[in-house]
C-alpha positions in Angstrom: 96.9 108.2 108.6 99.7 105.7 108.4 100.9 104.1 105.2 102.1 100.8 106.6 103.9 99.3 103.6 104.2 101.9 100.9 106.4 100.8 98.0 109.1 99.4 100.2 109.7 96.2 102.0 111.1 92.7 101.2 108.2 91.7 98.9 108.3 94.9 96.9 112.1 94.5 96.6 111.7 91.0 95.3 109.1 92.1 92.8 111.4 94.9 91.6 114.3 92.5 91.2 112.1 90.0 89.3 110.9 92.7 87.0 114.4 93.9 86.4 115.7 90.5 85.6 112.8 89.9 83.2 113.6 93.1 81.3 117.3 92.3 81.3 116.6 88.7 80.1 114.4 89.9 77.2 117.0 92.5 76.2 119.8 89.9 76.2 117.6 87.5 74.2 117.0 90.2 71.6 120.7 91.1 71.5 121.6 87.4 71.0 119.2 87.2 68.1 120.5 90.4 66.4 124.3 89.9 67.1 126.3 88.5 64.1 128.5 86.4 66.3 127.7 84.5 69.5 128.6 86.3 72.7 130.5 84.2 75.2 130.4 85.6 78.8 133.5 85.3 80.9 133.8 82.9 83.8 133.7 85.8 86.2 130.4 86.9 84.8 128.9 83.4 85.1 130.1 82.9 88.7 128.9 86.4 89.6 125.4 85.7 88.1 125.2 82.4 90.0 126.2 84.2 93.2 123.5 86.8 92.7 120.9 84.0 92.1 121.9 82.2 95.3 121.8 85.5 97.2 118.2 86.1 96.0 117.1 82.6 97.1 118.5 83.2 100.6 116.9 86.7 100.7 113.5 85.3 99.6 113.8 82.5 102.2 114.7 85.0 104.9 111.7 87.2 104.0 109.4 84.2 104.0 110.6 83.0 107.4 110.0 86.5 108.9 106.5 86.7 107.5 105.7 83.1 108.7 107.2 83.9 112.2 105.0 87.1 112.4 101.9 85.0 111.5 102.7 82.3 114.0 103.5 84.9 116.8 100.0 86.4 116.3 98.3 83.0 116.0 99.9 81.6 119.1 99.4 84.7 121.2 98.3 83.9 124.8 95.6 86.6 124.6 92.9 85.3 122.3 90.6 88.1 120.9 87.0 87.7 120.2 85.8 88.1 116.6 83.0 86.9 114.4 80.0 87.7 112.3 78.0 90.8 113.2 74.6 90.0 114.6 73.8 93.3 116.4 71.4 96.1 115.8 73.4 98.5 113.6 76.8 100.1 113.4 76.2 101.9 116.7 77.1 98.6 118.4 80.8 99.2 117.5 83.4 101.7 118.6 84.7 102.1 115.0 83.5 101.1 111.5 86.1 100.7 108.8 85.5 100.2 105.1 88.1 98.0 103.5 88.7 97.9 99.8 90.7 94.9 98.6 92.6 95.2 95.3 95.5 93.8 93.4 97.6 93.9 95.6 96.8 95.7 98.7 94.2 97.0 101.1 92.7 100.5 101.4 91.1 101.4 104.8 88.5 104.2 105.1 87.5 105.3 108.5 84.4 107.1 109.6 86.0 110.5 108.9 86.5 109.4 105.3 90.3 109.3 105.8 92.0 106.8 103.6 95.0 104.7 104.6 96.8 102.3 102.4 97.6 99.0 104.1 97.0 100.2 107.7 93.9 100.1 109.8 94.5 102.3 112.9 92.4 101.4 116.0 92.6 101.9 119.8 93.3 99.1 122.3 90.2 97.0 123.2 87.9 98.7 120.6 85.2 96.7 118.9 85.8 97.3 115.2 83.5 96.4 112.3 85.1 95.9 108.9 83.0 96.3 105.8 85.0 94.6 103.1 84.6 94.8 99.3 86.8 93.7 96.4 87.2 95.8 93.2 88.7 93.2 91.0 89.2 89.5 91.9 88.5 87.2 94.9 90.6 88.1 97.9 91.0 86.9 101.4 91.0 89.1 104.6 92.8 87.4 107.5 93.8 88.8 110.9 95.7 86.1 112.7 95.6 87.8 116.1 91.8 87.8 115.9 91.7 84.3 114.5 89.3 85.2 111.7 89.2 85.0 107.9 86.8 86.3 105.3 86.7 85.5 101.5 85.5 88.4 99.4 84.0 88.0 95.9 84.0 91.0 93.6 80.3 91.3 93.6 79.5 91.2 97.3 80.3 92.8 100.6 81.4 91.0 103.7 81.1 92.3 107.3 83.2 91.0 110.1 84.3 92.4 113.5 87.1 92.0 116.0 87.9 93.3 119.4 91.3 95.0 119.0 94.2 93.7 121.1 94.9 95.5 124.4 98.6 95.7 123.7 99.6 98.6 121.3 101.6 97.5 118.3 101.3 96.3 114.7 99.4 93.1 113.9 99.5 91.3 110.6 96.6 91.5 108.1 97.0 89.4 104.9 95.2 88.1 101.9 94.9 84.3 102.0 93.4 83.7 98.6 95.8 83.6 95.7 95.0 86.7 93.6 97.8 87.0 91.1 101.5 87.5 90.8 101.6 90.1 93.6 99.6 88.0 96.1 102.7 87.5 98.4 103.0 91.2 99.0 99.3 91.8 99.8 99.7 92.4 103.5 98.7 95.2 105.8 98.9 96.2 109.5 96.3 96.4 112.2 97.9 99.3 114.0 96.8 99.5 117.7 97.7 102.9 119.1 96.8 105.3 121.8 94.7 104.7 124.9 91.9 102.1 125.4 88.9 103.0 123.3 85.3 103.5 124.6 83.6 100.6 126.4 82.1 98.2 123.8 78.4 97.4 123.4 77.0 94.1 124.4 75.0 93.3 121.2 77.9 91.8 119.3 78.3 88.0 119.3 80.9 85.6 118.0 83.8 83.5 119.1 87.5 83.4 118.4 87.2 80.5 115.9 84.4 81.8 113.8 85.0 82.6 110.1 83.0 85.4 108.4 
């Protein structure tokens, strides 16, 4: 199955840069404490460092704008999808049941064939999909903007929510909306809609597009 984010992407890049500068800063601090004479950097070094910082600010802003734009594009989509709490008579009411494990900082999706995908839930157009969500560490949020639904998951409980997958193939944003630590900003995944339209759904699923699980 698809690995949507892996270890690449803008958020992971910013995390790596932040970690690198932290290590570099600690090393320079230790060096300054141990050096016999004070080190005075050149003007070129200082201006270069400032240029790098400004570049990182613009890069972070660009990444944030792209993420926000993707969120708004899904939220403002003309085609509103039905989602809500499950009130049917068992998992047979759905075309697909997906177990979701939320962790710092990502999602693992397990389908009915016990195939595991990191940060990508693969479904067919129009399918009714039941998500069974658990957290293995802290409180997380599970938000699918295109489905207009959000669930909050405590470590000691399981939440169930369902959506009708979009008819248009593509990748739709999934994200954590509860601050869960330093890596919260990169805790995103994809609802990957691929292939032909799935089986006709069952009628014993109720909800509306504004319900929260």
